[in-house]
PyMOL Python script that loads the backbone (N, CA, C, O; Angstrom):
from pymol import cmd

cmd.read_pdbstr("""\
ATOM      1  N   UNK A   1       9.971  19.131 -78.737  1.00  0.00           N
ATOM      2  CA  UNK A   1      10.753  19.295 -77.598  1.00  0.00           C
ATOM      3  C   UNK A   1      11.043  20.708 -77.520  1.00  0.00           C
ATOM      4  O   UNK A   1      11.026  21.408 -78.532  1.00  0.00           O
ATOM      5  N   UNK A   2      11.330  21.204 -76.278  1.00  0.00           N
ATOM      6  CA  UNK A   2      11.624  22.710 -76.046  1.00  0.00           C
ATOM      7  C   UNK A   2      13.016  23.017 -76.625  1.00  0.00           C
ATOM      8  O   UNK A   2      13.332  24.166 -76.934  1.00  0.00           O
ATOM      9  N   UNK A   3      13.808  22.006 -76.761  1.00  0.00           N
ATOM     10  CA  UNK A   3      15.245  22.220 -77.324  1.00  0.00           C
ATOM     11  C   UNK A   3      15.174  22.261 -78.866  1.00  0.00           C
ATOM     12  O   UNK A   3      16.192  22.514 -79.511  1.00  0.00           O
ATOM     13  N   UNK A   4      14.030  22.026 -79.449  1.00  0.00           N
ATOM     14  CA  UNK A   4      13.819  21.954 -80.932  1.00  0.00           C
ATOM     15  C   UNK A   4      14.031  20.553 -81.413  1.00  0.00           C
ATOM     16  O   UNK A   4      13.960  20.423 -82.636  1.00  0.00           O
ATOM     17  N   UNK A   5      14.246  19.603 -80.794  1.00  0.00           N
ATOM     18  CA  UNK A   5      14.373  18.189 -81.296  1.00  0.00           C
ATOM     19  C   UNK A   5      13.105  17.616 -81.476  1.00  0.00           C
ATOM     20  O   UNK A   5      12.075  18.253 -81.259  1.00  0.00           O
ATOM     21  N   UNK A   6      13.121  16.265 -81.924  1.00  0.00           N
ATOM     22  CA  UNK A   6      11.839  15.594 -82.195  1.00  0.00           C
ATOM     23  C   UNK A   6      11.895  14.398 -81.398  1.00  0.00           C
ATOM     24  O   UNK A   6      12.947  13.840 -81.086  1.00  0.00           O
ATOM     25  N   UNK A   7      10.698  14.003 -81.064  1.00  0.00           N
ATOM     26  CA  UNK A   7      10.458  12.716 -80.195  1.00  0.00           C
ATOM     27  C   UNK A   7       9.355  11.870 -80.949  1.00  0.00           C
ATOM     28  O   UNK A   7       8.464  12.333 -81.661  1.00  0.00           O
ATOM     29  N   UNK A   8       9.593  10.509 -80.646  1.00  0.00           N
ATOM     30  CA  UNK A   8       8.457   9.601 -80.904  1.00  0.00           C
ATOM     31  C   UNK A   8       7.856   9.269 -79.693  1.00  0.00           C
ATOM     32  O   UNK A   8       8.645   8.959 -78.801  1.00  0.00           O
ATOM     33  N   UNK A   9       6.518   9.249 -79.389  1.00  0.00           N
ATOM     34  CA  UNK A   9       5.924   8.942 -78.095  1.00  0.00           C
ATOM     35  C   UNK A   9       4.767   7.962 -78.316  1.00  0.00           C
ATOM     36  O   UNK A   9       3.795   8.245 -79.016  1.00  0.00           O
ATOM     37  N   UNK A  10       4.926   6.781 -77.675  1.00  0.00           N
ATOM     38  CA  UNK A  10       3.830   5.702 -77.647  1.00  0.00           C
ATOM     39  C   UNK A  10       3.327   5.592 -76.398  1.00  0.00           C
ATOM     40  O   UNK A  10       4.074   5.795 -75.441  1.00  0.00           O
ATOM     41  N   UNK A  11       2.031   5.265 -76.214  1.00  0.00           N
ATOM     42  CA  UNK A  11       1.381   5.043 -75.021  1.00  0.00           C
ATOM     43  C   UNK A  11       0.291   3.851 -75.067  1.00  0.00           C
ATOM     44  O   UNK A  11      -0.455   3.675 -76.030  1.00  0.00           O
ATOM     45  N   UNK A  12       0.297   3.096 -73.957  1.00  0.00           N
ATOM     46  CA  UNK A  12      -0.725   2.152 -73.890  1.00  0.00           C
ATOM     47  C   UNK A  12      -1.575   2.091 -72.629  1.00  0.00           C
ATOM     48  O   UNK A  12      -1.019   2.000 -71.534  1.00  0.00           O
ATOM     49  N   UNK A  13      -2.862   2.134 -72.733  1.00  0.00           N
ATOM     50  CA  UNK A  13      -3.674   2.259 -71.538  1.00  0.00           C
ATOM     51  C   UNK A  13      -4.052   0.902 -71.084  1.00  0.00           C
ATOM     52  O   UNK A  13      -4.231  -0.054 -71.837  1.00  0.00           O
ATOM     53  N   UNK A  14      -4.160   0.891 -69.780  1.00  0.00           N
ATOM     54  CA  UNK A  14      -4.517  -0.389 -69.005  1.00  0.00           C
ATOM     55  C   UNK A  14      -5.634  -0.075 -68.068  1.00  0.00           C
ATOM     56  O   UNK A  14      -5.949   1.088 -67.815  1.00  0.00           O
ATOM     57  N   UNK A  15      -6.249  -1.146 -67.537  1.00  0.00           N
ATOM     58  CA  UNK A  15      -7.165  -0.786 -66.359  1.00  0.00           C
ATOM     59  C   UNK A  15      -6.437  -0.341 -65.190  1.00  0.00           C
ATOM     60  O   UNK A  15      -5.294  -0.786 -65.090  1.00  0.00           O
ATOM     61  N   UNK A  16      -6.845   0.433 -64.294  1.00  0.00           N
ATOM     62  CA  UNK A  16      -6.027   1.094 -63.227  1.00  0.00           C
ATOM     63  C   UNK A  16      -5.358   0.082 -62.380  1.00  0.00           C
ATOM     64  O   UNK A  16      -5.995  -0.792 -61.792  1.00  0.00           O
ATOM     65  N   UNK A  17      -4.177   0.191 -62.323  1.00  0.00           N
ATOM     66  CA  UNK A  17      -3.184  -0.659 -61.465  1.00  0.00           C
ATOM     67  C   UNK A  17      -3.123  -2.016 -61.920  1.00  0.00           C
ATOM     68  O   UNK A  17      -2.682  -2.874 -61.155  1.00  0.00           O
ATOM     69  N   UNK A  18      -3.536  -2.334 -63.148  1.00  0.00           N
ATOM     70  CA  UNK A  18      -3.512  -3.684 -63.789  1.00  0.00           C
ATOM     71  C   UNK A  18      -2.093  -4.389 -63.657  1.00  0.00           C
ATOM     72  O   UNK A  18      -1.088  -3.761 -63.988  1.00  0.00           O
ATOM     73  N   UNK A  19      -2.010  -5.595 -63.211  1.00  0.00           N
ATOM     74  CA  UNK A  19      -0.605  -6.111 -63.277  1.00  0.00           C
ATOM     75  C   UNK A  19       0.016  -6.106 -64.513  1.00  0.00           C
ATOM     76  O   UNK A  19       1.241  -6.013 -64.597  1.00  0.00           O
ATOM     77  N   UNK A  20      -0.854  -6.214 -65.685  1.00  0.00           N
ATOM     78  CA  UNK A  20      -0.259  -6.292 -66.939  1.00  0.00           C
ATOM     79  C   UNK A  20       0.470  -4.935 -67.328  1.00  0.00           C
ATOM     80  O   UNK A  20       1.375  -4.926 -68.163  1.00  0.00           O
ATOM     81  N   UNK A  21       0.064  -3.882 -66.732  1.00  0.00           N
ATOM     82  CA  UNK A  21       0.737  -2.548 -66.947  1.00  0.00           C
ATOM     83  C   UNK A  21       2.234  -2.706 -66.262  1.00  0.00           C
ATOM     84  O   UNK A  21       3.238  -2.465 -66.932  1.00  0.00           O
ATOM     85  N   UNK A  22       2.302  -3.059 -65.103  1.00  0.00           N
ATOM     86  CA  UNK A  22       3.669  -3.162 -64.529  1.00  0.00           C
ATOM     87  C   UNK A  22       4.545  -4.328 -65.261  1.00  0.00           C
ATOM     88  O   UNK A  22       5.765  -4.175 -65.318  1.00  0.00           O
ATOM     89  N   UNK A  23       3.963  -5.450 -65.800  1.00  0.00           N
ATOM     90  CA  UNK A  23       4.700  -6.435 -66.598  1.00  0.00           C
ATOM     91  C   UNK A  23       5.146  -5.657 -67.884  1.00  0.00           C
ATOM     92  O   UNK A  23       6.313  -5.809 -68.244  1.00  0.00           O
ATOM     93  N   UNK A  24       4.362  -4.880 -68.570  1.00  0.00           N
ATOM     94  CA  UNK A  24       4.736  -4.192 -69.820  1.00  0.00           C
ATOM     95  C   UNK A  24       5.714  -3.141 -69.578  1.00  0.00           C
ATOM     96  O   UNK A  24       6.607  -2.884 -70.385  1.00  0.00           O
ATOM     97  N   UNK A  25       5.546  -2.509 -68.431  1.00  0.00           N
ATOM     98  CA  UNK A  25       6.702  -1.493 -68.136  1.00  0.00           C
ATOM     99  C   UNK A  25       8.060  -2.130 -67.844  1.00  0.00           C
ATOM    100  O   UNK A  25       9.080  -1.648 -68.335  1.00  0.00           O
ATOM    101  N   UNK A  26       8.091  -3.205 -67.054  1.00  0.00           N
ATOM    102  CA  UNK A  26       9.223  -3.941 -66.890  1.00  0.00           C
ATOM    103  C   UNK A  26       9.785  -4.647 -68.001  1.00  0.00           C
ATOM    104  O   UNK A  26      11.004  -4.771 -68.121  1.00  0.00           O
ATOM    105  N   UNK A  27       8.963  -5.118 -68.822  1.00  0.00           N
ATOM    106  CA  UNK A  27       9.513  -5.842 -70.188  1.00  0.00           C
ATOM    107  C   UNK A  27      10.138  -4.738 -71.049  1.00  0.00           C
ATOM    108  O   UNK A  27      11.200  -4.961 -71.631  1.00  0.00           O
ATOM    109  N   UNK A  28       9.497  -3.521 -71.153  1.00  0.00           N
ATOM    110  CA  UNK A  28      10.154  -2.441 -71.927  1.00  0.00           C
ATOM    111  C   UNK A  28      11.550  -1.959 -71.398  1.00  0.00           C
ATOM    112  O   UNK A  28      12.475  -1.636 -72.144  1.00  0.00           O
ATOM    113  N   UNK A  29      11.598  -1.947 -70.082  1.00  0.00           N
ATOM    114  CA  UNK A  29      12.846  -1.556 -69.424  1.00  0.00           C
ATOM    115  C   UNK A  29      13.871  -2.554 -69.684  1.00  0.00           C
ATOM    116  O   UNK A  29      15.016  -2.153 -69.895  1.00  0.00           O
ATOM    117  N   UNK A  30      13.621  -3.792 -69.696  1.00  0.00           N
ATOM    118  CA  UNK A  30      14.564  -4.871 -69.928  1.00  0.00           C
ATOM    119  C   UNK A  30      14.882  -4.767 -71.415  1.00  0.00           C
ATOM    120  O   UNK A  30      16.054  -4.839 -71.785  1.00  0.00           O
ATOM    121  N   UNK A  31      13.866  -4.599 -72.296  1.00  0.00           N
ATOM    122  CA  UNK A  31      14.268  -4.513 -73.745  1.00  0.00           C
ATOM    123  C   UNK A  31      15.115  -3.452 -74.130  1.00  0.00           C
ATOM    124  O   UNK A  31      16.001  -3.625 -74.967  1.00  0.00           O
ATOM    125  N   UNK A  32      14.904  -2.339 -73.570  1.00  0.00           N
ATOM    126  CA  UNK A  32      15.654  -0.999 -73.897  1.00  0.00           C
ATOM    127  C   UNK A  32      17.092  -1.233 -73.381  1.00  0.00           C
ATOM    128  O   UNK A  32      18.056  -0.913 -74.076  1.00  0.00           O
ATOM    129  N   UNK A  33      17.236  -1.806 -72.132  1.00  0.00           N
ATOM    130  CA  UNK A  33      18.454  -2.111 -71.507  1.00  0.00           C
ATOM    131  C   UNK A  33      19.330  -2.943 -72.416  1.00  0.00           C
ATOM    132  O   UNK A  33      20.460  -2.583 -72.749  1.00  0.00           O
ATOM    133  N   UNK A  34      18.692  -4.208 -72.849  1.00  0.00           N
ATOM    134  CA  UNK A  34      19.450  -5.116 -73.728  1.00  0.00           C
ATOM    135  C   UNK A  34      19.803  -4.442 -75.159  1.00  0.00           C
ATOM    136  O   UNK A  34      20.838  -4.704 -75.773  1.00  0.00           O
ATOM    137  N   UNK A  35      18.838  -3.567 -75.598  1.00  0.00           N
ATOM    138  CA  UNK A  35      19.123  -2.992 -77.010  1.00  0.00           C
ATOM    139  C   UNK A  35      20.338  -2.072 -76.827  1.00  0.00           C
ATOM    140  O   UNK A  35      21.293  -2.154 -77.600  1.00  0.00           O
ATOM    141  N   UNK A  36      20.309  -1.200 -75.815  1.00  0.00           N
ATOM    142  CA  UNK A  36      21.430  -0.165 -75.728  1.00  0.00           C
ATOM    143  C   UNK A  36      22.615  -0.612 -75.251  1.00  0.00           C
ATOM    144  O   UNK A  36      23.610   0.053 -75.538  1.00  0.00           O
ATOM    145  N   UNK A  37      22.762  -1.758 -74.470  1.00  0.00           N
ATOM    146  CA  UNK A  37      23.918  -2.444 -73.987  1.00  0.00           C
ATOM    147  C   UNK A  37      24.457  -1.714 -72.711  1.00  0.00           C
ATOM    148  O   UNK A  37      23.815  -0.879 -72.074  1.00  0.00           O
ATOM    149  N   UNK A  38      25.733  -2.145 -72.425  1.00  0.00           N
ATOM    150  CA  UNK A  38      26.371  -1.778 -71.156  1.00  0.00           C
ATOM    151  C   UNK A  38      26.712  -0.259 -71.139  1.00  0.00           C
ATOM    152  O   UNK A  38      26.955   0.204 -70.024  1.00  0.00           O
ATOM    153  N   UNK A  39      26.758   0.458 -72.039  1.00  0.00           N
ATOM    154  CA  UNK A  39      27.215   1.652 -72.111  1.00  0.00           C
ATOM    155  C   UNK A  39      26.067   2.755 -71.876  1.00  0.00           C
ATOM    156  O   UNK A  39      26.282   3.965 -71.929  1.00  0.00           O
ATOM    157  N   UNK A  40      24.895   2.205 -71.626  1.00  0.00           N
ATOM    158  CA  UNK A  40      23.829   3.082 -71.413  1.00  0.00           C
ATOM    159  C   UNK A  40      23.885   3.614 -69.973  1.00  0.00           C
ATOM    160  O   UNK A  40      24.267   2.868 -69.072  1.00  0.00           O
ATOM    161  N   UNK A  41      23.472   5.033 -69.702  1.00  0.00           N
ATOM    162  CA  UNK A  41      23.421   5.366 -68.414  1.00  0.00           C
ATOM    163  C   UNK A  41      21.847   5.446 -68.259  1.00  0.00           C
ATOM    164  O   UNK A  41      21.096   5.807 -69.166  1.00  0.00           O
ATOM    165  N   UNK A  42      21.450   5.064 -67.001  1.00  0.00           N
ATOM    166  CA  UNK A  42      20.053   5.066 -66.683  1.00  0.00           C
ATOM    167  C   UNK A  42      19.789   5.891 -65.447  1.00  0.00           C
ATOM    168  O   UNK A  42      20.533   5.790 -64.471  1.00  0.00           O
ATOM    169  N   UNK A  43      18.800   6.666 -65.461  1.00  0.00           N
ATOM    170  CA  UNK A  43      18.356   7.612 -64.350  1.00  0.00           C
ATOM    171  C   UNK A  43      16.891   7.268 -64.097  1.00  0.00           C
ATOM    172  O   UNK A  43      16.106   6.972 -64.998  1.00  0.00           O
ATOM    173  N   UNK A  44      16.581   7.330 -62.783  1.00  0.00           N
ATOM    174  CA  UNK A  44      15.179   7.289 -62.361  1.00  0.00           C
ATOM    175  C   UNK A  44      14.601   8.658 -61.996  1.00  0.00           C
ATOM    176  O   UNK A  44      15.242   9.414 -61.267  1.00  0.00           O
ATOM    177  N   UNK A  45      13.578   8.942 -62.416  1.00  0.00           N
ATOM    178  CA  UNK A  45      13.036  10.352 -62.188  1.00  0.00           C
ATOM    179  C   UNK A  45      12.717  10.517 -60.602  1.00  0.00           C
ATOM    180  O   UNK A  45      12.479   9.573 -59.848  1.00  0.00           O
ATOM    181  N   UNK A  46      12.752  11.777 -60.265  1.00  0.00           N
ATOM    182  CA  UNK A  46      12.476  12.034 -58.878  1.00  0.00           C
ATOM    183  C   UNK A  46      10.863  11.895 -58.708  1.00  0.00           C
ATOM    184  O   UNK A  46      10.086  12.049 -59.650  1.00  0.00           O
ATOM    185  N   UNK A  47      10.465  11.584 -57.379  1.00  0.00           N
ATOM    186  CA  UNK A  47       8.937  11.573 -57.061  1.00  0.00           C
ATOM    187  C   UNK A  47       8.283  12.836 -57.569  1.00  0.00           C
ATOM    188  O   UNK A  47       8.881  13.904 -57.698  1.00  0.00           O
ATOM    189  N   UNK A  48       6.995  12.629 -57.851  1.00  0.00           N
ATOM    190  CA  UNK A  48       6.228  13.796 -58.190  1.00  0.00           C
ATOM    191  C   UNK A  48       5.249  13.996 -56.996  1.00  0.00           C
ATOM    192  O   UNK A  48       4.902  13.111 -56.215  1.00  0.00           O
ATOM    193  N   UNK A  49       4.828  15.405 -56.978  1.00  0.00           N
ATOM    194  CA  UNK A  49       4.123  15.690 -55.712  1.00  0.00           C
ATOM    195  C   UNK A  49       2.508  15.606 -56.085  1.00  0.00           C
ATOM    196  O   UNK A  49       1.825  16.619 -56.234  1.00  0.00           O
ATOM    197  N   UNK A  50       2.053  14.411 -56.199  1.00  0.00           N
ATOM    198  CA  UNK A  50       0.711  14.054 -56.293  1.00  0.00           C
ATOM    199  C   UNK A  50       0.410  12.683 -55.991  1.00  0.00           C
ATOM    200  O   UNK A  50       1.342  11.878 -55.965  1.00  0.00           O
ATOM    201  N   UNK A  51      -0.918  12.258 -55.728  1.00  0.00           N
ATOM    202  CA  UNK A  51      -1.149  10.988 -55.162  1.00  0.00           C
ATOM    203  C   UNK A  51      -0.977   9.699 -56.216  1.00  0.00           C
ATOM    204  O   UNK A  51      -0.823   8.536 -55.841  1.00  0.00           O
ATOM    205  N   UNK A  52      -1.028  10.094 -57.471  1.00  0.00           N
ATOM    206  CA  UNK A  52      -0.905   9.025 -58.451  1.00  0.00           C
ATOM    207  C   UNK A  52       0.560   8.476 -58.436  1.00  0.00           C
ATOM    208  O   UNK A  52       1.521   9.185 -58.138  1.00  0.00           O
ATOM    209  N   UNK A  53       0.654   7.177 -58.777  1.00  0.00           N
ATOM    210  CA  UNK A  53       1.929   6.508 -58.953  1.00  0.00           C
ATOM    211  C   UNK A  53       2.648   7.021 -60.214  1.00  0.00           C
ATOM    212  O   UNK A  53       1.972   7.382 -61.177  1.00  0.00           O
ATOM    213  N   UNK A  54       4.025   7.069 -60.248  1.00  0.00           N
ATOM    214  CA  UNK A  54       4.584   7.442 -61.381  1.00  0.00           C
ATOM    215  C   UNK A  54       6.078   6.880 -61.265  1.00  0.00           C
ATOM    216  O   UNK A  54       6.716   7.068 -60.229  1.00  0.00           O
ATOM    217  N   UNK A  55       6.604   6.207 -62.317  1.00  0.00           N
ATOM    218  CA  UNK A  55       7.972   5.749 -62.426  1.00  0.00           C
ATOM    219  C   UNK A  55       8.506   5.972 -63.881  1.00  0.00           C
ATOM    220  O   UNK A  55       7.829   5.663 -64.861  1.00  0.00           O
ATOM    221  N   UNK A  56       9.694   6.498 -63.966  1.00  0.00           N
ATOM    222  CA  UNK A  56      10.251   6.857 -65.159  1.00  0.00           C
ATOM    223  C   UNK A  56      11.655   6.499 -65.153  1.00  0.00           C
ATOM    224  O   UNK A  56      12.415   6.973 -64.309  1.00  0.00           O
ATOM    225  N   UNK A  57      12.073   5.622 -66.123  1.00  0.00           N
ATOM    226  CA  UNK A  57      13.542   5.306 -66.270  1.00  0.00           C
ATOM    227  C   UNK A  57      13.944   5.965 -67.615  1.00  0.00           C
ATOM    228  O   UNK A  57      13.319   5.796 -68.662  1.00  0.00           O
ATOM    229  N   UNK A  58      14.994   6.695 -67.486  1.00  0.00           N
ATOM    230  CA  UNK A  58      15.568   7.315 -68.717  1.00  0.00           C
ATOM    231  C   UNK A  58      16.864   6.676 -69.122  1.00  0.00           C
ATOM    232  O   UNK A  58      17.726   6.456 -68.271  1.00  0.00           O
ATOM    233  N   UNK A  59      17.031   6.381 -70.332  1.00  0.00           N
ATOM    234  CA  UNK A  59      18.310   5.807 -70.797  1.00  0.00           C
ATOM    235  C   UNK A  59      18.905   6.716 -71.767  1.00  0.00           C
ATOM    236  O   UNK A  59      18.269   7.287 -72.653  1.00  0.00           O
ATOM    237  N   UNK A  60      20.358   6.838 -71.523  1.00  0.00           N
ATOM    238  CA  UNK A  60      21.120   7.654 -72.480  1.00  0.00           C
ATOM    239  C   UNK A  60      22.318   6.917 -72.993  1.00  0.00           C
ATOM    240  O   UNK A  60      23.125   6.407 -72.216  1.00  0.00           O
ATOM    241  N   UNK A  61      22.437   6.860 -74.239  1.00  0.00           N
ATOM    242  CA  UNK A  61      23.653   6.347 -74.807  1.00  0.00           C
ATOM    243  C   UNK A  61      23.958   6.865 -76.248  1.00  0.00           C
ATOM    244  O   UNK A  61      23.054   6.979 -77.076  1.00  0.00           O
ATOM    245  N   UNK A  62      25.135   7.146 -76.497  1.00  0.00           N
ATOM    246  CA  UNK A  62      25.533   7.653 -77.802  1.00  0.00           C
ATOM    247  C   UNK A  62      24.664   8.739 -78.246  1.00  0.00           C
ATOM    248  O   UNK A  62      24.356   8.716 -79.437  1.00  0.00           O
ATOM    249  N   UNK A  63      24.144   9.820 -77.421  1.00  0.00           N
ATOM    250  CA  UNK A  63      23.365  10.872 -78.000  1.00  0.00           C
ATOM    251  C   UNK A  63      22.015  10.516 -78.005  1.00  0.00           C
ATOM    252  O   UNK A  63      21.197  11.417 -78.194  1.00  0.00           O
ATOM    253  N   UNK A  64      21.606   9.306 -77.822  1.00  0.00           N
ATOM    254  CA  UNK A  64      20.266   8.761 -77.774  1.00  0.00           C
ATOM    255  C   UNK A  64      19.516   8.828 -76.462  1.00  0.00           C
ATOM    256  O   UNK A  64      20.153   8.545 -75.448  1.00  0.00           O
ATOM    257  N   UNK A  65      18.265   9.159 -76.355  1.00  0.00           N
ATOM    258  CA  UNK A  65      17.625   9.309 -75.176  1.00  0.00           C
ATOM    259  C   UNK A  65      16.301   8.408 -75.341  1.00  0.00           C
ATOM    260  O   UNK A  65      15.583   8.620 -76.318  1.00  0.00           O
ATOM    261  N   UNK A  66      15.960   7.410 -74.415  1.00  0.00           N
ATOM    262  CA  UNK A  66      14.794   6.730 -74.462  1.00  0.00           C
ATOM    263  C   UNK A  66      14.193   6.705 -73.059  1.00  0.00           C
ATOM    264  O   UNK A  66      14.908   6.396 -72.106  1.00  0.00           O
ATOM    265  N   UNK A  67      12.958   7.008 -72.902  1.00  0.00           N
ATOM    266  CA  UNK A  67      12.253   7.003 -71.615  1.00  0.00           C
ATOM    267  C   UNK A  67      11.199   6.011 -71.687  1.00  0.00           C
ATOM    268  O   UNK A  67      10.561   5.752 -72.707  1.00  0.00           O
ATOM    269  N   UNK A  68      11.038   5.430 -70.474  1.00  0.00           N
ATOM    270  CA  UNK A  68       9.927   4.226 -70.273  1.00  0.00           C
ATOM    271  C   UNK A  68       9.410   4.730 -68.953  1.00  0.00           C
ATOM    272  O   UNK A  68      10.133   4.979 -67.988  1.00  0.00           O
ATOM    273  N   UNK A  69       7.969   4.875 -68.990  1.00  0.00           N
ATOM    274  CA  UNK A  69       7.250   5.340 -67.940  1.00  0.00           C
ATOM    275  C   UNK A  69       6.207   4.517 -67.593  1.00  0.00           C
ATOM    276  O   UNK A  69       5.700   3.774 -68.434  1.00  0.00           O
ATOM    277  N   UNK A  70       5.750   4.568 -66.230  1.00  0.00           N
ATOM    278  CA  UNK A  70       4.415   3.936 -65.746  1.00  0.00           C
ATOM    279  C   UNK A  70       3.785   5.067 -65.100  1.00  0.00           C
ATOM    280  O   UNK A  70       4.402   5.799 -64.327  1.00  0.00           O
ATOM    281  N   UNK A  71       2.446   5.240 -65.432  1.00  0.00           N
ATOM    282  CA  UNK A  71       1.791   6.285 -64.717  1.00  0.00           C
ATOM    283  C   UNK A  71       0.364   5.783 -64.375  1.00  0.00           C
ATOM    284  O   UNK A  71      -0.356   5.268 -65.230  1.00  0.00           O
ATOM    285  N   UNK A  72      -0.021   5.962 -63.049  1.00  0.00           N
ATOM    286  CA  UNK A  72      -1.371   5.716 -62.563  1.00  0.00           C
ATOM    287  C   UNK A  72      -2.179   6.915 -62.678  1.00  0.00           C
ATOM    288  O   UNK A  72      -1.745   7.955 -62.183  1.00  0.00           O
ATOM    289  N   UNK A  73      -3.345   6.902 -63.292  1.00  0.00           N
ATOM    290  CA  UNK A  73      -4.275   8.105 -63.362  1.00  0.00           C
ATOM    291  C   UNK A  73      -5.566   7.588 -62.622  1.00  0.00           C
ATOM    292  O   UNK A  73      -6.416   6.942 -63.234  1.00  0.00           O
ATOM    293  N   UNK A  74      -5.674   7.868 -61.394  1.00  0.00           N
ATOM    294  CA  UNK A  74      -6.910   7.508 -60.694  1.00  0.00           C
ATOM    295  C   UNK A  74      -8.091   8.226 -61.211  1.00  0.00           C
ATOM    296  O   UNK A  74      -9.146   7.597 -61.304  1.00  0.00           O
ATOM    297  N   UNK A  75      -8.043   9.450 -61.554  1.00  0.00           N
ATOM    298  CA  UNK A  75      -9.195  10.154 -62.005  1.00  0.00           C
ATOM    299  C   UNK A  75      -9.757   9.581 -63.335  1.00  0.00           C
ATOM    300  O   UNK A  75     -10.931   9.733 -63.674  1.00  0.00           O
ATOM    301  N   UNK A  76      -8.870   8.943 -64.026  1.00  0.00           N
ATOM    302  CA  UNK A  76      -9.314   8.334 -65.375  1.00  0.00           C
ATOM    303  C   UNK A  76      -9.577   6.787 -65.170  1.00  0.00           C
ATOM    304  O   UNK A  76     -10.144   6.146 -66.056  1.00  0.00           O
ATOM    305  N   UNK A  77      -9.192   6.240 -64.085  1.00  0.00           N
ATOM    306  CA  UNK A  77      -9.344   4.822 -63.718  1.00  0.00           C
ATOM    307  C   UNK A  77      -8.537   4.048 -64.655  1.00  0.00           C
ATOM    308  O   UNK A  77      -8.940   2.956 -65.057  1.00  0.00           O
ATOM    309  N   UNK A  78      -7.326   4.587 -65.059  1.00  0.00           N
ATOM    310  CA  UNK A  78      -6.438   3.889 -65.967  1.00  0.00           C
ATOM    311  C   UNK A  78      -4.933   3.980 -65.606  1.00  0.00           C
ATOM    312  O   UNK A  78      -4.523   4.969 -64.999  1.00  0.00           O
ATOM    313  N   UNK A  79      -4.199   3.093 -65.920  1.00  0.00           N
ATOM    314  CA  UNK A  79      -2.688   3.055 -65.897  1.00  0.00           C
ATOM    315  C   UNK A  79      -2.121   3.198 -67.260  1.00  0.00           C
ATOM    316  O   UNK A  79      -2.619   2.613 -68.222  1.00  0.00           O
ATOM    317  N   UNK A  80      -1.102   3.957 -67.349  1.00  0.00           N
ATOM    318  CA  UNK A  80      -0.479   3.991 -68.679  1.00  0.00           C
ATOM    319  C   UNK A  80       1.004   3.644 -68.694  1.00  0.00           C
ATOM    320  O   UNK A  80       1.723   3.906 -67.730  1.00  0.00           O
ATOM    321  N   UNK A  81       1.455   3.049 -69.801  1.00  0.00           N
ATOM    322  CA  UNK A  81       2.828   2.785 -70.070  1.00  0.00           C
ATOM    323  C   UNK A  81       3.084   3.596 -71.289  1.00  0.00           C
ATOM    324  O   UNK A  81       2.428   3.506 -72.327  1.00  0.00           O
ATOM    325  N   UNK A  82       4.188   4.475 -71.064  1.00  0.00           N
ATOM    326  CA  UNK A  82       4.750   5.334 -72.280  1.00  0.00           C
ATOM    327  C   UNK A  82       6.195   4.839 -72.618  1.00  0.00           C
ATOM    328  O   UNK A  82       6.987   4.393 -71.788  1.00  0.00           O
ATOM    329  N   UNK A  83       6.422   4.984 -73.970  1.00  0.00           N
ATOM    330  CA  UNK A  83       7.741   4.826 -74.455  1.00  0.00           C
ATOM    331  C   UNK A  83       8.053   6.032 -75.256  1.00  0.00           C
ATOM    332  O   UNK A  83       7.296   6.349 -76.174  1.00  0.00           O
ATOM    333  N   UNK A  84       9.106   6.725 -74.982  1.00  0.00           N
ATOM    334  CA  UNK A  84       9.481   8.002 -75.511  1.00  0.00           C
ATOM    335  C   UNK A  84      11.077   7.779 -76.138  1.00  0.00           C
ATOM    336  O   UNK A  84      12.054   7.430 -75.475  1.00  0.00           O
ATOM    337  N   UNK A  85      11.047   8.056 -77.472  1.00  0.00           N
ATOM    338  CA  UNK A  85      12.393   8.049 -78.087  1.00  0.00           C
ATOM    339  C   UNK A  85      12.831   9.385 -78.634  1.00  0.00           C
ATOM    340  O   UNK A  85      12.143   9.876 -79.529  1.00  0.00           O
ATOM    341  N   UNK A  86      13.799   9.970 -78.240  1.00  0.00           N
ATOM    342  CA  UNK A  86      14.354  11.228 -78.840  1.00  0.00           C
ATOM    343  C   UNK A  86      15.115  10.870 -80.112  1.00  0.00           C
ATOM    344  O   UNK A  86      16.050  10.069 -80.136  1.00  0.00           O
ATOM    345  N   UNK A  87      14.656  11.508 -81.132  1.00  0.00           N
ATOM    346  CA  UNK A  87      15.318  11.337 -82.414  1.00  0.00           C
ATOM    347  C   UNK A  87      16.462  12.289 -82.723  1.00  0.00           C
ATOM    348  O   UNK A  87      16.359  13.470 -82.391  1.00  0.00           O
ATOM    349  N   UNK A  88      17.606  11.810 -83.375  1.00  0.00           N
ATOM    350  CA  UNK A  88      18.739  12.603 -83.637  1.00  0.00           C
ATOM    351  C   UNK A  88      18.406  13.935 -84.384  1.00  0.00           C
ATOM    352  O   UNK A  88      17.490  13.887 -85.205  1.00  0.00           O
ATOM    353  N   UNK A  89      18.991  14.998 -84.204  1.00  0.00           N
ATOM    354  CA  UNK A  89      18.711  16.195 -84.822  1.00  0.00           C
ATOM    355  C   UNK A  89      19.300  16.106 -86.342  1.00  0.00           C
ATOM    356  O   UNK A  89      19.175  17.062 -87.109  1.00  0.00           O
TER     357      UNK A  89
END
""", "prot")
cmd.dss("prot")
cmd.show_as("cartoon", "prot")
cmd.util.cbc("prot")
cmd.orient("prot")
């Protein structure tokens, strides 16, 4: 990370715009929400300026940050789901 911290980053590829990708994204959002509990602050990233679809949910609780994203990559004919966990310093 630019701030000097460390992150874990996992990604799963799917066929372009496969329903399973959206289901996996939603499942991860629900799991992270349940794991962090009511004290978590959730933000949705702003739209990006390109034609591919992108959705990012960032969760913050007790100094912990977890990101779950869904990204369509038309040029690759794939959709990705990413899970990013910021580790404590």
